[in-house]
C-alpha positions in Angstrom: -73.1 -40.5 -9.4 -74.1 -44.0 -10.4 -76.0 -43.7 -13.6 -76.7 -47.4 -14.1 -78.0 -49.9 -11.5 -75.9 -52.8 -12.9 -73.0 -51.6 -15.1 -71.0 -54.3 -17.0 -67.5 -54.7 -15.5 -65.0 -56.5 -17.7 -62.1 -56.6 -15.2 -61.2 -55.0 -12.0 -59.5 -54.9 -8.6 -61.0 -54.1 -5.2 -60.8 -50.3 -6.0 -61.1 -50.0 -9.8 -62.8 -51.7 -12.8 -63.1 -51.3 -16.5 -66.3 -51.6 -18.4 -67.6 -50.7 -21.9 -67.7 -47.2 -23.2 -71.3 -46.1 -22.9 -73.4 -43.8 -25.1 -75.7 -43.1 -22.2 -72.8 -41.4 -20.3 -72.0 -38.9 -23.1 -73.1 -36.0 -20.9 -71.0 -37.2 -18.0 -67.9 -37.7 -20.2 -68.5 -34.2 -21.7 -68.7 -32.7 -18.2 -65.4 -34.2 -17.2 -63.8 -33.0 -20.5 -64.7 -29.4 -19.7 -62.8 -29.3 -16.4 -60.1 -26.6 -16.7 -57.5 -28.9 -15.1 -58.2 -31.5 -17.8 -58.0 -28.9 -20.6 -54.6 -27.8 -19.2 -53.4 -31.4 -18.9 -54.3 -32.2 -22.5 -53.0 -28.9 -23.8 -56.4 -28.2 -25.5 -57.3 -24.5 -25.6 -61.1 -24.5 -25.9 -64.0 -26.5 -24.5 -66.4 -28.4 -26.7 -70.2 -28.1 -26.9 -72.4 -31.0 -25.7 -73.9 -31.2 -29.2 -70.4 -31.7 -30.8 -69.5 -34.2 -28.2 -72.7 -36.2 -28.8 -71.9 -36.3 -32.5 -68.4 -37.4 -31.7 -69.6 -40.2 -29.5 -71.5 -41.8 -32.4 -68.2 -41.9 -34.4 -66.2 -43.2 -31.5 -68.6 -46.1 -30.9 -68.1 -47.2 -34.5 -64.3 -46.7 -34.5 -61.5 -49.2 -34.0 -60.2 -47.7 -30.8 -60.5 -49.7 -27.6 -62.4 -47.6 -25.1 -63.3 -48.2 -21.5 -65.4 -46.6 -18.8 -63.3 -46.5 -15.6 -65.3 -47.3 -12.4 -64.5 -46.3 -8.9 -65.3 -49.3 -6.6 -64.1 -47.8 -3.3 -67.6 -47.0 -2.1 -68.7 -50.6 -2.9 -71.0 -49.9 -5.9 -69.4 -49.0 -9.3 -69.4 -45.3 -9.9 -68.2 -44.0 -13.4 -65.0 -42.1 -12.7 -63.2 -41.8 -16.1 -62.5 -43.0 -19.5 -59.4 -44.9 -20.8 -58.6 -45.4 -24.5 -56.1 -47.4 -26.5 -55.6 -46.2 -30.1 -54.1 -49.2 -31.8 -51.8 -49.5 -34.8 -52.5 -53.1 -35.7 -49.7 -53.3 -38.3 -47.0 -53.0 -35.6 -49.1 -54.3 -32.6 -48.7 -51.0 -30.6 -51.2 -48.5 -29.2 -51.3 -44.9 -27.9 -52.9 -44.6 -24.4 -55.1 -41.8 -23.2 -56.9 -41.5 -19.9 -59.2 -39.0 -18.4 -60.5 -39.0 -14.8 -63.4 -37.0 -13.3 -62.2 -34.2 -11.1 -63.7 -35.9 -8.0 -61.8 -39.2 -8.8 -58.3 -37.7 -9.0 -55.6 -37.9 -6.3 -56.6 -41.3 -4.9 -54.6 -43.7 -7.0 -57.5 -44.5 -9.4 -55.5 -43.4 -12.4 -52.7 -45.8 -11.6 -55.1 -48.6 -11.0 -57.0 -48.0 -14.2 -53.8 -47.7 -16.2 -52.5 -51.0 -14.9 -55.8 -52.7 -15.8 -55.6 -51.2 -19.4 -52.1 -52.5 -19.8 -53.1 -55.9 -18.5 -55.9 -55.9 -21.2 -53.6 -54.6 -23.8 -50.9 -57.2 -23.3 -52.9 -60.3 -22.4 -56.1 -59.9 -24.4 -55.3 -57.5 -27.3 -51.8 -59.0 -27.5 -50.1 -55.7 -28.1 -46.3 -55.6 -27.6 -46.0 -51.9 -26.7 -48.3 -49.1 -25.4 -47.1 -45.5 -25.4 -48.4 -42.1 -24.3 -47.5 -38.4 -24.2 -47.8 -36.3 -21.1 -46.9 -32.7 -20.6 -43.7 -32.3 -18.5 -45.3 -30.1 -15.8 -48.0 -32.8 -15.1 -46.1 -34.3 -12.2 -49.1 -36.3 -10.9 -49.6 -37.9 -14.3 -45.9 -38.7 -14.6 -46.0 -40.4 -11.2 -49.2 -42.4 -11.9 -47.9 -43.6 -15.3 -44.5 -44.6 -13.7 -46.3 -46.6 -10.9 -48.5 -48.3 -13.5 -45.5 -49.6 -15.5 -44.6 -46.9 -18.1 -41.0 -45.7 -18.5 -39.7 -42.5 -20.0 -38.8 -43.0 -23.7 -37.9 -39.5 -24.7 -38.8 -35.8 -24.8 -40.5 -33.7 -27.5 -39.0 -30.3 -26.7 -41.4 -27.4 -26.6 -44.2 -29.5 -28.0 -46.9 -28.5 -25.6 -48.4 -25.7 -23.5 -49.1 -25.7 -19.7 -51.0 -22.8 -18.2 -50.0 -20.6 -21.2 -46.3 -21.4 -21.1 -44.5 -23.6 -23.7 -43.4 -26.9 -22.2 -41.9 -30.2 -23.2 -44.0 -33.4 -23.8 -42.6 -36.6 -22.3 -43.0 -39.8 -24.3 -43.5 -42.9 -22.1 -43.9 -46.5 -23.1 -44.7 -49.9 -21.6 -43.7 -53.1 -23.2 -45.3 -56.5 -22.6 -42.0 -58.1 -21.5 -41.6 -55.6 -18.7 -45.2 -55.8 -17.5 -44.8 -57.4 -14.1 -46.8 -57.8 -11.0 -50.3 -59.0 -10.6 -52.5 -59.6 -13.6 -56.3 -59.9 -13.1 -56.5 -61.6 -16.5 -53.8 -64.3 -15.8 -55.2 -64.9 -12.4 
């Protein structure tokens, strides 16, 4: 679904791009967030109403977090495919990373591509020195995608999450600017 004829794209590759977080996509973001696989991956137990999500969107747009709409470029025209967020801690120049992909966008490498673009932005525009995330241990696809994008395992929070009703560990991963290698669309 392409909801805008000409979305703004800040940076991208041949397959993926990042653009601004958009109020006009609140219903699309909400639909993705209600996907049972996403609820399991985040460890959240209940869905959210569209009304609550719309109210939350207004607060998010005024906040200090760095939010992107992820676009799938594989078909040629940009199609909204997810959301990526950096939650910065300016006093120590670090940020937590959170990504969410639409069900139809998963399993094609888009999560890895979007994560690399966000790290490129974080290290070369926002000048962060470290980005970290938490992922539930049974989420093998997420662990692989984050590893391919440049994150490394930093530790484990034992029995800190739930996966399909069962207690599980949360894996802490981090990426530091000095280890960010490979192509940069910003430096190019």
